[in-house]
N, CA, C and O atoms as a MOPAC input file, in Angstrom:
PM7 MOZYME 1SCF
protein

 N     -7.52100 1   -27.36800 1   -11.67200 1
 C     -6.39600 1   -26.50700 1   -11.41000 1
 C     -6.88900 1   -25.06900 1   -11.25300 1
 O     -7.73700 1   -24.61300 1   -12.01900 1
 N     -6.35800 1   -24.36400 1   -10.26700 1
 C     -6.74000 1   -22.98100 1    -9.99400 1
 C     -5.98100 1   -22.04200 1   -10.92000 1
 O     -4.76600 1   -22.16800 1   -11.07700 1
 N     -6.69300 1   -21.10300 1   -11.53200 1
 C     -6.00800 1   -20.12800 1   -12.37500 1
 C     -5.52100 1   -18.97200 1   -11.50000 1
 O     -6.12100 1   -18.66100 1   -10.47100 1
 N     -4.44000 1   -18.35300 1   -11.92000 1
 C     -3.83400 1   -17.25300 1   -11.18400 1
 C     -3.85800 1   -16.02100 1   -12.07000 1
 O     -3.50800 1   -16.08600 1   -13.24800 1
 N     -4.27000 1   -14.90600 1   -11.50200 1
 C     -4.30500 1   -13.62900 1   -12.23000 1
 C     -3.20000 1   -12.75000 1   -11.66900 1
 O     -3.20600 1   -12.41100 1   -10.48500 1
 N     -2.24500 1   -12.38100 1   -12.52600 1
 C     -1.14100 1   -11.50400 1   -12.10300 1
 C     -1.68400 1   -10.09900 1   -11.85000 1
 O     -2.35000 1    -9.52400 1   -12.71100 1
 N     -1.40000 1    -9.54700 1   -10.67100 1
 C     -1.92400 1    -8.23400 1   -10.29800 1
 C     -0.83700 1    -7.17300 1   -10.25600 1
 O     -1.05500 1    -6.05300 1   -10.71700 1
 N      0.32600 1    -7.49900 1    -9.71300 1
 C      1.39500 1    -6.50700 1    -9.58700 1
 C      2.72900 1    -7.21900 1    -9.46100 1
 O      2.78900 1    -8.39800 1    -9.11400 1
 N      3.80000 1    -6.48700 1    -9.74900 1
 C      5.14200 1    -7.03000 1    -9.64600 1
 C      6.08100 1    -5.91700 1    -9.21900 1
 O      6.01700 1    -4.81000 1    -9.75300 1
 N      6.95300 1    -6.20000 1    -8.26100 1
 C      7.94500 1    -5.22700 1    -7.81300 1
 C      9.27400 1    -5.93200 1    -7.61400 1
 O      9.32300 1    -7.10400 1    -7.23900 1
 N     10.35800 1    -5.19800 1    -7.87300 1
 C     11.71200 1    -5.70800 1    -7.68100 1
 C     12.47700 1    -4.67100 1    -6.87600 1
 O     12.50000 1    -3.49500 1    -7.24100 1
 N     13.10500 1    -5.09600 1    -5.78200 1
 C     13.90800 1    -4.19900 1    -4.96000 1
 C     15.36500 1    -4.59800 1    -5.02600 1
 O     15.68700 1    -5.78300 1    -5.11300 1
 N     16.25700 1    -3.60400 1    -4.98500 1
 C     17.68200 1    -3.87600 1    -5.07800 1
 C     18.46200 1    -2.94200 1    -4.17100 1
 O     18.20300 1    -1.73900 1    -4.12700 1
 N     19.42100 1    -3.50800 1    -3.44600 1
 C     20.32300 1    -2.71400 1    -2.61300 1
 C     21.67900 1    -3.39700 1    -2.62500 1
 O     21.78400 1    -4.55200 1    -3.03600 1
 N     22.70200 1    -2.71200 1    -2.18900 1
 C     24.03600 1    -3.31100 1    -2.18900 1
 C     24.99200 1    -2.53900 1    -1.32400 1
 O     24.62800 1    -1.53000 1    -0.72100 1
 N     26.23200 1    -3.01700 1    -1.26200 1
 C     27.22800 1    -2.40100 1    -0.38500 1
 C     27.61600 1    -0.99500 1    -0.83900 1
 O     28.10800 1    -0.20700 1    -0.03000 1
 N     27.40900 1    -0.66700 1    -2.10100 1
 C     27.73000 1     0.69200 1    -2.57900 1
 C     26.53600 1     1.64200 1    -2.44800 1
 O     26.63300 1     2.82000 1    -2.79300 1
 N     25.41800 1     1.12800 1    -1.95000 1
 C     24.20500 1     1.92600 1    -1.75100 1
 C     24.17800 1     2.40800 1    -0.30300 1
 O     24.57800 1     1.66800 1     0.59500 1
 N     23.71600 1     3.62800 1    -0.06000 1
 C     23.60000 1     4.07700 1     1.34300 1
 C     22.77600 1     3.08400 1     2.16900 1
 O     21.87800 1     2.41400 1     1.65800 1
 N     23.10800 1     3.01100 1     3.45100 1
 C     22.45000 1     2.04600 1     4.34500 1
 C     20.93300 1     2.13100 1     4.24900 1
 O     20.35300 1     3.21300 1     4.33300 1
 N     20.30900 1     0.99100 1     4.07400 1
 C     18.85500 1     0.79600 1     4.07400 1
 C     18.12000 1     1.37200 1     2.86900 1
 O     16.90300 1     1.21900 1     2.77100 1
 N     18.81300 1     2.02000 1     1.96300 1
 C     18.16400 1     2.50200 1     0.73700 1
 C     17.92000 1     1.31200 1    -0.18000 1
 O     18.79800 1     0.47000 1    -0.36900 1
 N     16.73200 1     1.25200 1    -0.74100 1
 C     16.38600 1     0.20400 1    -1.69200 1
 C     15.77900 1     0.87400 1    -2.91900 1
 O     14.83200 1     1.65300 1    -2.81100 1
 N     16.33100 1     0.56300 1    -4.08000 1
 C     15.75300 1     1.03800 1    -5.33300 1
 C     14.71100 1     0.01200 1    -5.75000 1
 O     15.00900 1    -1.17300 1    -5.89500 1
 N     13.49900 1     0.48200 1    -5.93700 1
 C     12.38300 1    -0.41300 1    -6.22000 1
 C     11.81500 1    -0.07900 1    -7.59300 1
 O     11.60400 1     1.08400 1    -7.93700 1
 N     11.57700 1    -1.12100 1    -8.35700 1
 C     10.89700 1    -0.95500 1    -9.64700 1
 C      9.54500 1    -1.64100 1    -9.52400 1
 O      9.46600 1    -2.83400 1    -9.23000 1
 N      8.48200 1    -0.87400 1    -9.75200 1
 C      7.11600 1    -1.39500 1    -9.71500 1
 C      6.56100 1    -1.18700 1   -11.11700 1
 O      6.20000 1    -0.07300 1   -11.49700 1
 N      6.49800 1    -2.26600 1   -11.87400 1
 C      6.11800 1    -2.12000 1   -13.27900 1
 C      7.12800 1    -1.21400 1   -13.96700 1
 O      8.32800 1    -1.48700 1   -13.94500 1
 N      6.64600 1    -0.14000 1   -14.57700 1
 C      7.51900 1     0.80900 1   -15.27600 1
 C      7.95900 1     1.96600 1   -14.38200 1
 O      8.58200 1     2.91300 1   -14.86500 1
 N      7.64800 1     1.90500 1   -13.09800 1
 C      7.90000 1     3.02800 1   -12.19200 1
 C      9.08400 1     2.75700 1   -11.27300 1
 O      9.28000 1     1.63500 1   -10.80700 1
 N      9.86700 1     3.79500 1   -11.02100 1
 C     11.00100 1     3.71900 1   -10.10500 1
 C     10.62600 1     4.40500 1    -8.80100 1
 O     10.07800 1     5.50700 1    -8.82100 1
 N     10.91200 1     3.77500 1    -7.67200 1
 C     10.64100 1     4.32400 1    -6.35000 1
 C     11.86500 1     4.04600 1    -5.48300 1
 O     12.52600 1     3.02000 1    -5.64500 1
 N     12.16200 1     4.95100 1    -4.57100 1
 C     13.22200 1     4.72500 1    -3.59800 1
 C     12.56700 1     4.49900 1    -2.24500 1
 O     11.72900 1     5.28900 1    -1.80900 1
 N     12.95500 1     3.41800 1    -1.58700 1
 C     12.48900 1     3.14800 1    -0.23000 1
 C     13.68100 1     3.31000 1     0.70500 1
 O     14.82000 1     3.05500 1     0.31200 1
 N     13.42600 1     3.72600 1     1.92300 1
 C     14.49800 1     3.94000 1     2.88700 1
 C     13.89600 1     3.92400 1     4.28300 1
 O     12.67700 1     3.97900 1     4.44600 1
 N     14.73700 1     3.84900 1     5.25800 1
 C     14.30500 1     3.95600 1     6.64300 1
 C     14.51000 1     5.39700 1     7.09800 1
 O     15.36500 1     6.09900 1     6.55900 1
 N     13.73800 1     5.84200 1     8.07900 1
 C     13.94900 1     7.19600 1     8.61600 1
 C     15.33900 1     7.30300 1     9.24400 1
 O     15.95600 1     6.29400 1     9.58600 1
 N     15.81500 1     8.52300 1     9.38800 1
 C     17.14100 1     8.72900 1     9.98200 1
 C     17.19900 1     8.17800 1    11.39500 1
 O     18.24700 1     7.68900 1    11.81700 1
 N     16.10200 1     8.24300 1    12.13600 1
 C     16.07700 1     7.71600 1    13.50100 1
 C     16.33600 1     6.20300 1    13.53300 1
 O     16.75800 1     5.66800 1    14.55800 1
 N     16.08600 1     5.51900 1    12.41600 1
 C     16.30600 1     4.07200 1    12.34000 1
 C     17.61200 1     3.74500 1    11.61500 1
 O     17.88400 1     2.58200 1    11.31800 1
 N     18.42800 1     4.77800 1    11.32700 1
 C     19.71700 1     4.55500 1    10.68900 1
 C     19.72100 1     4.72100 1     9.18400 1
 O     20.75700 1     4.54000 1     8.54400 1
 N     18.58900 1     5.05900 1     8.61300 1
 C     18.51000 1     5.25800 1     7.17000 1
 C     18.76500 1     6.70300 1     6.79100 1
 O     19.06500 1     7.53800 1     7.64400 1
 N     18.64500 1     6.98600 1     5.52200 1
 C     18.84800 1     8.34500 1     5.03000 1
 C     17.55900 1     9.10600 1     4.79500 1
 O     17.59400 1    10.28700 1     4.45100 1
 N     16.41400 1     8.44700 1     4.97500 1
 C     15.09900 1     9.07200 1     4.79700 1
 C     14.94000 1     9.69800 1     3.41500 1
 O     14.36500 1    10.77800 1     3.27500 1
 N     15.46000 1     9.00000 1     2.38200 1
 C     15.34300 1     9.52000 1     1.01200 1
 C     14.11000 1     8.98600 1     0.28800 1
 O     13.89700 1     9.28400 1    -0.88700 1
 N     13.30500 1     8.20200 1     0.98800 1
 C     12.08600 1     7.67100 1     0.40500 1
 C     11.22500 1     7.10100 1     1.51700 1
 O     11.64900 1     7.04800 1     2.67100 1
 N     10.02900 1     6.67700 1     1.17700 1
 C      9.14000 1     6.10600 1     2.18800 1
 C      9.72500 1     4.81500 1     2.75300 1
 O     10.48400 1     4.11400 1     2.08400 1
 N      9.35800 1     4.52000 1     3.98800 1
 C      9.75800 1     3.26400 1     4.61500 1
 C      8.92500 1     2.13100 1     4.00800 1
 O      7.91100 1     2.39100 1     3.36200 1
 N      9.34000 1     0.89000 1     4.20900 1
 C      8.51000 1    -0.21700 1     3.72200 1
 C      7.07400 1    -0.17000 1     4.25600 1
 O      6.13300 1    -0.43700 1     3.50800 1
 N      6.89200 1     0.16400 1     5.53700 1
 C      5.52800 1     0.29100 1     6.05900 1
 C      4.80700 1     1.46900 1     5.40600 1
 O      3.60200 1     1.40200 1     5.16000 1
 N      5.53700 1     2.54200 1     5.12600 1
 C      4.94900 1     3.68100 1     4.42200 1
 C      4.44900 1     3.28200 1     3.04800 1
 O      3.37700 1     3.71400 1     2.62300 1
 N      5.22400 1     2.45600 1     2.34900 1
 C      4.79800 1     1.98700 1     1.02800 1
 C      3.56800 1     1.09200 1     1.13200 1
 O      2.67000 1     1.17200 1     0.29400 1
 N      3.52100 1     0.24000 1     2.15400 1
 C      2.34200 1    -0.59800 1     2.37200 1
 C      1.10800 1     0.26700 1     2.59000 1
 O      0.05800 1     0.02800 1     1.99400 1
 N      1.24600 1     1.28100 1     3.45500 1
 C      0.11500 1     2.16800 1     3.72700 1
 C     -0.27100 1     2.98700 1     2.49400 1
 O     -1.45100 1     3.25700 1     2.27000 1
 N      0.72100 1     3.38000 1     1.70000 1
 C      0.42900 1     4.11600 1     0.46200 1
 C     -0.41200 1     3.25500 1    -0.47500 1
 O     -1.34000 1     3.74800 1    -1.11500 1
 N     -0.08500 1     1.97200 1    -0.55200 1
 C     -0.87400 1     1.06500 1    -1.37500 1
 C     -2.29900 1     0.93600 1    -0.88400 1
 O     -3.23800 1     0.90800 1    -1.68000 1
 N     -2.46300 1     0.85700 1     0.43300 1
 C     -3.80900 1     0.76800 1     1.01400 1
 C     -4.58900 1     2.05300 1     0.76500 1
 O     -5.76400 1     2.00300 1     0.39900 1
 N     -3.94800 1     3.20100 1     0.95900 1
 C     -4.62300 1     4.48400 1     0.73600 1
 C     -5.00900 1     4.65200 1    -0.73600 1
 O     -6.12100 1     5.07600 1    -1.05100 1
 N     -4.07800 1     4.31300 1    -1.62700 1
 C     -4.35400 1     4.45800 1    -3.05800 1
 C     -5.47400 1     3.53000 1    -3.50000 1
 O     -6.35600 1     3.94000 1    -4.25400 1
 N     -5.44900 1     2.29300 1    -3.04300 1
 C     -6.49000 1     1.33600 1    -3.41500 1
 C     -7.84600 1     1.78900 1    -2.89400 1
 O     -8.85100 1     1.68600 1    -3.59700 1
 N     -7.87700 1     2.28700 1    -1.66800 1
 C     -9.13100 1     2.75700 1    -1.08700 1
 C     -9.68700 1     3.92600 1    -1.88900 1
 O    -10.86100 1     3.92400 1    -2.25800 1
 N     -8.85100 1     4.92300 1    -2.16000 1
 C     -9.30500 1     6.10200 1    -2.90200 1
 C     -9.78200 1     5.72800 1    -4.30300 1
 O    -10.82900 1     6.19400 1    -4.75200 1
 N     -9.01600 1     4.88900 1    -4.98900 1
 C     -9.37200 1     4.48900 1    -6.35000 1
 C    -10.68100 1     3.71500 1    -6.37200 1
 O    -11.55000 1     3.98300 1    -7.20200 1
 N    -10.82600 1     2.75600 1    -5.46400 1
 C    -12.03800 1     1.93900 1    -5.42900 1
 C    -13.26600 1     2.79200 1    -5.13100 1
 O    -14.30500 1     2.63400 1    -5.77200 1
 N    -13.14900 1     3.69200 1    -4.16100 1
 C    -14.29000 1     4.55400 1    -3.83800 1
 C    -14.62800 1     5.48700 1    -4.98800 1
 O    -15.80000 1     5.73500 1    -5.27000 1
 N    -13.60800 1     6.00100 1    -5.64800 1
 C    -13.85200 1     6.88800 1    -6.79700 1
 C    -14.55800 1     6.13000 1    -7.92600 1
 O    -15.49000 1     6.64900 1    -8.54000 1
 N    -14.10800 1     4.90200 1    -8.19400 1
 C    -14.75200 1     4.08300 1    -9.23600 1
 C    -16.21700 1     3.81600 1    -8.89000 1
 O    -17.09900 1     3.93500 1    -9.74200 1
 N    -16.46200 1     3.45800 1    -7.63800 1
 C    -17.82800 1     3.15200 1    -7.21100 1
 C    -18.71400 1     4.39200 1    -7.33900 1
 O    -19.82400 1     4.31600 1    -7.86600 1
 N    -18.22300 1     5.52500 1    -6.85800 1
 C    -19.00600 1     6.76800 1    -6.93200 1
 C    -19.28800 1     7.14300 1    -8.39100 1
 O    -20.38600 1     7.59400 1    -8.71500 1
 N    -18.31200 1     6.95800 1    -9.25600 1
 C    -18.51400 1     7.28300 1   -10.68200 1
 C    -19.60100 1     6.39400 1   -11.28400 1
 O    -20.44400 1     6.87500 1   -12.04300 1
 N    -19.58800 1     5.10200 1   -10.95200 1
 C    -20.62200 1     4.19900 1   -11.47500 1
 C    -22.01000 1     4.59900 1   -10.99200 1
 O    -22.99600 1     4.44600 1   -11.71400 1
 N    -22.07900 1     5.11100 1    -9.76800 1
 C    -23.36100 1     5.53400 1    -9.19700 1
 C    -23.72300 1     6.96500 1    -9.59900 1
 O    -24.80700 1     7.45100 1    -9.27600 1
 N    -22.80900 1     7.63500 1   -10.30500 1
 C    -22.97700 1     9.03300 1   -10.72000 1
 C    -23.13300 1     9.96800 1    -9.51800 1
 O    -23.91100 1    10.92200 1    -9.54300 1
 N    -22.36900 1     9.66100 1    -8.47000 1
 C    -22.35300 1    10.51500 1    -7.28800 1
 C    -21.29100 1    11.58600 1    -7.47000 1
 O    -20.20700 1    11.30800 1    -7.98300 1
 N    -21.59100 1    12.79600 1    -7.05600 1
 C    -20.63200 1    13.90600 1    -7.11500 1
 C    -19.63300 1    13.73200 1    -5.96500 1
 O    -19.92600 1    14.05800 1    -4.81500 1
 N    -18.47100 1    13.22200 1    -6.29600 1
 C    -17.43700 1    12.98400 1    -5.29300 1
 C    -16.21100 1    13.79600 1    -5.70400 1
 O    -15.30400 1    13.28900 1    -6.36300 1
 N    -16.20300 1    15.07300 1    -5.29800 1
 C    -15.14900 1    15.99100 1    -5.74900 1
 C    -13.79300 1    15.66200 1    -5.14300 1
 O    -12.77100 1    15.83500 1    -5.80600 1
 N    -13.75900 1    15.19600 1    -3.90600 1
 C    -12.49900 1    14.82700 1    -3.26400 1
 C    -12.71200 1    13.62000 1    -2.35300 1
 O    -13.79600 1    13.40000 1    -1.81300 1
 N    -11.65000 1    12.85700 1    -2.20600 1
 C    -11.61100 1    11.76700 1    -1.24000 1
 C    -10.22600 1    11.84600 1    -0.61000 1
 O     -9.22300 1    11.81500 1    -1.32300 1
 N    -10.15900 1    11.94600 1     0.69500 1
 C     -8.87800 1    11.94800 1     1.40200 1
 C     -8.82100 1    10.69400 1     2.27400 1
 O     -9.74300 1    10.40000 1     3.03400 1
 N     -7.72300 1     9.97200 1     2.14300 1
 C     -7.52500 1     8.74500 1     2.91200 1
 C     -6.29000 1     8.94800 1     3.78800 1
 O     -5.19600 1     9.18300 1     3.27500 1
 N     -6.46200 1     8.86000 1     5.08700 1
 C     -5.36400 1     8.98200 1     6.04100 1
 C     -5.19100 1     7.61600 1     6.69000 1
 O     -6.11900 1     7.09800 1     7.31200 1
 N     -4.00000 1     7.03000 1     6.54800 1
 C     -3.76000 1     5.69200 1     7.05200 1
 C     -2.51900 1     5.71000 1     7.93600 1
 O     -1.51000 1     6.32700 1     7.59200 1
 N     -2.60000 1     5.02900 1     9.08000 1
 C     -1.43000 1     4.95000 1     9.95600 1
 C     -1.28600 1     3.53200 1    10.48500 1
 O     -2.26700 1     2.81900 1    10.69500 1
 N     -0.03400 1     3.14600 1    10.69300 1
 C      0.29700 1     1.83300 1    11.24800 1
 C      0.90400 1     2.06700 1    12.61500 1
 O      1.89600 1     2.78500 1    12.74300 1
 N      0.32500 1     1.47200 1    13.62700 1
 C      0.81600 1     1.62000 1    14.98500 1
 C      1.17200 1     0.24600 1    15.54200 1
 O      0.57800 1    -0.76300 1    15.16300 1
 N      2.15300 1     0.22100 1    16.45000 1
 C      2.54900 1    -1.01300 1    17.11000 1
 C      2.36900 1    -0.81800 1    18.61200 1
 O      2.92900 1     0.11000 1    19.19600 1
 N      1.58700 1    -1.69600 1    19.23100 1
 C      1.33000 1    -1.63400 1    20.67000 1
 C      2.53600 1    -2.16900 1    21.44200 1
 O      3.44700 1    -2.75400 1    20.85600 1
 N      2.53600 1    -1.96700 1    22.73900 1
 C      3.63000 1    -2.43300 1    23.59400 1
 C      3.84300 1    -3.93800 1    23.48400 1
 O      4.96900 1    -4.41400 1    23.62700 1
 N      2.77600 1    -4.69300 1    23.23000 1
 C      2.90600 1    -6.14800 1    23.10600 1
 C      3.39500 1    -6.57900 1    21.72200 1
 O      3.50000 1    -7.77300 1    21.44200 1
 N      3.69700 1    -5.59800 1    20.84900 1
 C      4.22600 1    -5.89800 1    19.52400 1
 C      3.17900 1    -6.09200 1    18.44600 1
 O      3.52100 1    -6.28600 1    17.27900 1
 N      1.91200 1    -6.04300 1    18.81600 1
 C      0.85100 1    -6.22400 1    17.81900 1
 C      0.64900 1    -4.94300 1    17.02700 1
 O      0.55500 1    -3.85500 1    17.59400 1
 N      0.58300 1    -5.08700 1    15.71800 1
 C      0.36600 1    -3.94300 1    14.85100 1
 C     -1.10400 1    -3.74900 1    14.54500 1
 O     -1.89500 1    -4.69100 1    14.59300 1
 N     -1.45900 1    -2.51600 1    14.23000 1
 C     -2.82200 1    -2.21600 1    13.79700 1
 C     -2.77400 1    -1.06600 1    12.80200 1
 O     -1.88800 1    -0.21200 1    12.84900 1
 N     -3.73200 1    -1.06700 1    11.91700 1
 C     -3.84300 1    -0.02000 1    10.90800 1
 C     -5.12500 1     0.75300 1    11.16800 1
 O     -6.19400 1     0.16700 1    11.33800 1
 N     -5.00800 1     2.06300 1    11.19800 1
 C     -6.17000 1     2.93100 1    11.35800 1
 C     -6.33000 1     3.73500 1    10.06900 1
 O     -5.39200 1     4.39300 1     9.61900 1
 N     -7.51700 1     3.67700 1     9.48400 1
 C     -7.79300 1     4.37400 1     8.22400 1
 C     -8.93400 1     5.35400 1     8.46000 1
 O     -9.98600 1     4.98200 1     8.98000 1
 N     -8.71800 1     6.61500 1     8.07300 1
 C     -9.75100 1     7.64600 1     8.16000 1
 C    -10.03600 1     8.13100 1     6.75000 1
 O     -9.12200 1     8.52000 1     6.02400 1
 N    -11.30000 1     8.10800 1     6.36600 1
 C    -11.71900 1     8.51500 1     5.02200 1
 C    -12.56400 1     9.77500 1     5.15200 1
 O    -13.55700 1     9.79200 1     5.88000 1
 N    -12.17000 1    10.82000 1     4.45000 1
 C    -12.91000 1    12.07900 1     4.45800 1
 C    -13.50000 1    12.30000 1     3.07600 1
 O    -12.79100 1    12.27200 1     2.07100 1
 N    -14.80700 1    12.52000 1     3.04000 1
 C    -15.52400 1    12.75600 1     1.78300 1
 C    -16.30900 1    14.05600 1     1.90700 1
 O    -16.48800 1    14.56800 1     3.01200 1
 N    -16.77700 1    14.59400 1     0.78400 1
 C    -17.51700 1    15.86400 1     0.83900 1
 C    -18.75200 1    15.77900 1     1.74100 1
 O    -19.43200 1    14.75500 1     1.79800 1
 N    -19.01600 1    16.86300 1     2.43200 1
 C    -20.14000 1    16.94000 1     3.35900 1
 C    -21.47900 1    16.79300 1     2.61800 1
 O    -22.48000 1    16.41000 1     3.22300 1
 N    -21.49800 1    17.09100 1     1.33200 1
 C    -22.74000 1    17.02300 1     0.55000 1
 C    -23.26000 1    15.59800 1     0.36800 1
 O    -24.42900 1    15.41300 1     0.02800 1
 N    -22.42300 1    14.59700 1     0.58400 1
 C    -22.90600 1    13.22400 1     0.43500 1
 C    -23.93600 1    12.91700 1     1.52100 1
 O    -23.79900 1    13.35200 1     2.66500 1
 N    -24.95400 1    12.17100 1     1.14900 1
 C    -25.98900 1    11.81000 1     2.12600 1
 C    -25.43000 1    10.77300 1     3.10100 1
 O    -24.43300 1    10.11200 1     2.80900 1
 N    -26.07200 1    10.63600 1     4.24800 1
 C    -25.64400 1     9.59700 1     5.19800 1
 C    -25.65700 1     8.20200 1     4.55900 1
 O    -24.78600 1     7.38100 1     4.84500 1
 N    -26.63300 1     7.93800 1     3.70600 1
 C    -26.71000 1     6.63700 1     3.03600 1
 C    -25.51900 1     6.42400 1     2.10800 1
 O    -24.96500 1     5.32600 1     2.04200 1
 N    -25.12500 1     7.48100 1     1.38600 1
 C    -23.97000 1     7.36700 1     0.50100 1
 C    -22.69400 1     7.11900 1     1.30900 1
 O    -21.86500 1     6.30100 1     0.91000 1
 N    -22.52600 1     7.80900 1     2.42900 1
 C    -21.34100 1     7.60900 1     3.27600 1
 C    -21.30500 1     6.18200 1     3.83100 1
 O    -20.24200 1     5.56200 1     3.87500 1
 N    -22.45200 1     5.66300 1     4.25200 1
 C    -22.51700 1     4.29700 1     4.76000 1
 C    -22.11300 1     3.31300 1     3.67200 1
 O    -21.35700 1     2.37400 1     3.92200 1
 N    -22.61900 1     3.53200 1     2.47100 1
 C    -22.29600 1     2.61600 1     1.35700 1
 C    -20.81200 1     2.68400 1     1.02200 1
 O    -20.18700 1     1.64900 1     0.78900 1
 N    -20.23700 1     3.88100 1     0.99200 1
 C    -18.80800 1     4.00800 1     0.72000 1
 C    -17.98100 1     3.34000 1     1.82000 1
 O    -16.93900 1     2.74900 1     1.53500 1
 N    -18.42900 1     3.42800 1     3.05600 1
 C    -17.73400 1     2.75900 1     4.16500 1
 C    -17.75100 1     1.24300 1     3.95900 1
 O    -16.75500 1     0.56700 1     4.21500 1
 N    -18.87500 1     0.71900 1     3.50200 1
 C    -18.97100 1    -0.72000 1     3.22500 1
 C    -18.02300 1    -1.11900 1     2.09900 1
 O    -17.35700 1    -2.15100 1     2.17200 1
 N    -17.97000 1    -0.29900 1     1.06800 1
 C    -17.08400 1    -0.57000 1    -0.06800 1
 C    -15.63100 1    -0.51400 1     0.38400 1
 O    -14.82800 1    -1.34800 1    -0.03400 1
 N    -15.27500 1     0.45000 1     1.22900 1
 C    -13.89500 1     0.58900 1     1.70600 1
 C    -13.43100 1    -0.67900 1     2.42200 1
 O    -12.25500 1    -1.03400 1     2.35200 1
 N    -14.33600 1    -1.35400 1     3.09900 1
 C    -13.97500 1    -2.58100 1     3.81500 1
 C    -13.70800 1    -3.74400 1     2.87900 1
 O    -13.21200 1    -4.78200 1     3.31600 1
 N    -14.03000 1    -3.59300 1     1.58700 1
 C    -13.85600 1    -4.67700 1     0.63000 1
 C    -12.92300 1    -4.32000 1    -0.52500 1
 O    -12.96000 1    -4.97200 1    -1.56900 1
 N    -12.08900 1    -3.29700 1    -0.35200 1
 C    -11.14100 1    -2.98500 1    -1.42000 1
 C    -10.13400 1    -4.13000 1    -1.53700 1
 O     -9.88500 1    -4.82800 1    -0.55400 1
 N     -9.55400 1    -4.33300 1    -2.71500 1
 C     -8.63000 1    -5.45700 1    -2.89400 1
 C     -7.45100 1    -5.46800 1    -1.91100 1
 O     -7.11100 1    -6.52700 1    -1.38300 1
 N     -6.83000 1    -4.33200 1    -1.65700 1
 C     -5.69300 1    -4.31400 1    -0.73900 1
 C     -6.16100 1    -4.53600 1     0.70100 1
 O     -5.48200 1    -5.21700 1     1.47000 1
 N     -7.29800 1    -3.97800 1     1.06800 1
 C     -7.84900 1    -4.22800 1     2.40100 1
 C     -8.05100 1    -5.72200 1     2.60900 1
 O     -7.65500 1    -6.26800 1     3.63900 1
 N     -8.65900 1    -6.37700 1     1.64500 1
 C     -8.91800 1    -7.81200 1     1.76100 1
 C     -7.62300 1    -8.61200 1     1.82100 1
 O     -7.53200 1    -9.57300 1     2.58500 1
 N     -6.62700 1    -8.23900 1     1.03800 1
 C     -5.34600 1    -8.95400 1     1.03700 1
 C     -4.63600 1    -8.82200 1     2.38000 1
 O     -4.10000 1    -9.80000 1     2.90100 1
 N     -4.63300 1    -7.61000 1     2.94000 1
 C     -3.97500 1    -7.39700 1     4.23000 1
 C     -4.72200 1    -8.14600 1     5.32800 1
 O     -4.10300 1    -8.82800 1     6.14600 1
 N     -6.03300 1    -8.02500 1     5.35100 1
 C     -6.81800 1    -8.69500 1     6.39000 1
 C     -6.73300 1   -10.21300 1     6.30300 1
 O     -6.74900 1   -10.90100 1     7.32400 1
 N     -6.64500 1   -10.72500 1     5.09900 1
 C     -6.60400 1   -12.18300 1     4.92800 1
 C     -5.25900 1   -12.76500 1     5.33900 1
 O     -5.13300 1   -13.97800 1     5.51100 1
 N     -4.25800 1   -11.91200 1     5.49700 1
 C     -2.93800 1   -12.44000 1     5.79900 1
 C     -2.39400 1   -13.22500 1     4.62200 1
 O     -2.00400 1   -14.38400 1     4.76900 1
 N     -2.36700 1   -12.60700 1     3.46900 1
 C     -1.95000 1   -13.24900 1     2.22800 1
 C     -0.65500 1   -14.04000 1     2.41000 1
 O      0.33100 1   -13.49400 1     2.90600 1
 N     -0.63900 1   -15.30500 1     2.02200 1
 C      0.57700 1   -16.11700 1     2.16900 1
 C      1.72400 1   -15.54900 1     1.32700 1
 O      1.51200 1   -15.01200 1     0.24000 1
 N      2.93100 1   -15.68300 1     1.85300 1
 C      4.13900 1   -15.25100 1     1.15100 1
 C      5.05900 1   -16.45600 1     1.03100 1
 O      5.42400 1   -17.06400 1     2.03700 1
 N      5.43200 1   -16.80100 1    -0.18600 1
 C      6.37100 1   -17.88200 1    -0.44500 1
 C      7.71200 1   -17.24900 1    -0.78000 1
 O      7.78300 1   -16.37400 1    -1.64300 1
 N      8.77100 1   -17.67600 1    -0.11300 1
 C     10.09300 1   -17.09000 1    -0.31500 1
 C     11.04200 1   -18.13000 1    -0.89200 1
 O     11.08900 1   -19.26300 1    -0.41500 1
 N     11.80000 1   -17.74700 1    -1.92100 1
 C     12.82100 1   -18.59400 1    -2.53200 1
 C     14.13500 1   -17.82400 1    -2.51700 1
 O     14.16900 1   -16.65400 1    -2.89600 1
 N     15.22200 1   -18.46900 1    -2.08200 1
 C     16.55600 1   -17.84200 1    -2.12300 1
 C     17.31400 1   -18.42100 1    -3.30400 1
 O     17.31700 1   -19.63300 1    -3.52300 1
 N     17.96700 1   -17.52700 1    -4.07500 1
 C     18.78900 1   -17.93300 1    -5.20700 1
 C     20.19000 1   -17.37700 1    -5.04600 1
 O     20.34600 1   -16.26000 1    -4.55200 1
 N     21.20900 1   -18.11100 1    -5.44100 1
 C     22.56800 1   -17.56400 1    -5.40300 1
 C     22.73200 1   -16.55400 1    -6.53900 1
 O     22.23900 1   -16.76500 1    -7.64700 1
 N     23.43400 1   -15.45300 1    -6.24800 1
 C     23.68900 1   -14.45000 1    -7.27500 1
 C     24.71200 1   -14.99600 1    -8.25800 1
 O     25.66900 1   -15.67000 1    -7.87800 1
 N     24.49000 1   -14.68900 1    -9.52700 1
 C     25.45800 1   -15.04200 1   -10.55600 1
 C     25.75800 1   -13.79400 1   -11.35000 1
 O     24.97700 1   -12.84300 1   -11.34500 1
 N     26.88300 1   -13.79400 1   -12.02900 1
 C     27.29100 1   -12.61600 1   -12.79100 1
 C     26.26800 1   -12.20100 1   -13.84100 1
 O     26.10300 1   -11.01000 1   -14.10700 1
 N     25.57600 1   -13.17400 1   -14.44100 1
 C     24.63300 1   -12.81000 1   -15.49900 1
 C     23.33000 1   -12.23500 1   -14.96100 1
 O     22.51300 1   -11.75800 1   -15.74900 1
 N     23.10100 1   -12.26200 1   -13.63000 1
 C     21.88900 1   -11.68700 1   -13.05800 1
 C     22.09500 1   -10.23100 1   -12.65000 1
 O     21.12700 1    -9.54500 1   -12.32300 1
 N     23.30500 1    -9.75900 1   -12.66200 1
 C     23.57800 1    -8.39700 1   -12.19900 1
 C     23.67000 1    -7.43500 1   -13.32300 1
 O     23.89600 1    -6.24500 1   -13.10000 1

């Protein structure tokens, strides 16, 4: 039997008394508001679902690189991760990630960090096309 390691948990909630497309999200002990931009009919009171996905990728990349640099005792004063999701005319999506590190790092250190960035947990999950299992349940009074 395969063992499963719990990594993260999020719960989203919206309803008829909530502004259109606003979703209140609880991630562990943290509260986040997700919404669609006004151009898509939302109120733009929080990041879009794709924005949250990209935020997770950026955060995972920065954290993983920082951990690796610390283990190697490399002076890594800043790491900036810029991530964008684009959709081509044929409907295919792509993610572009730009990582900026201090100029003082050697070419070898930058190459190694680039290799590490390609193997961050969120990068691997997105690239692998992680399976999603969906279950629908009827709402009951005791669940609200």
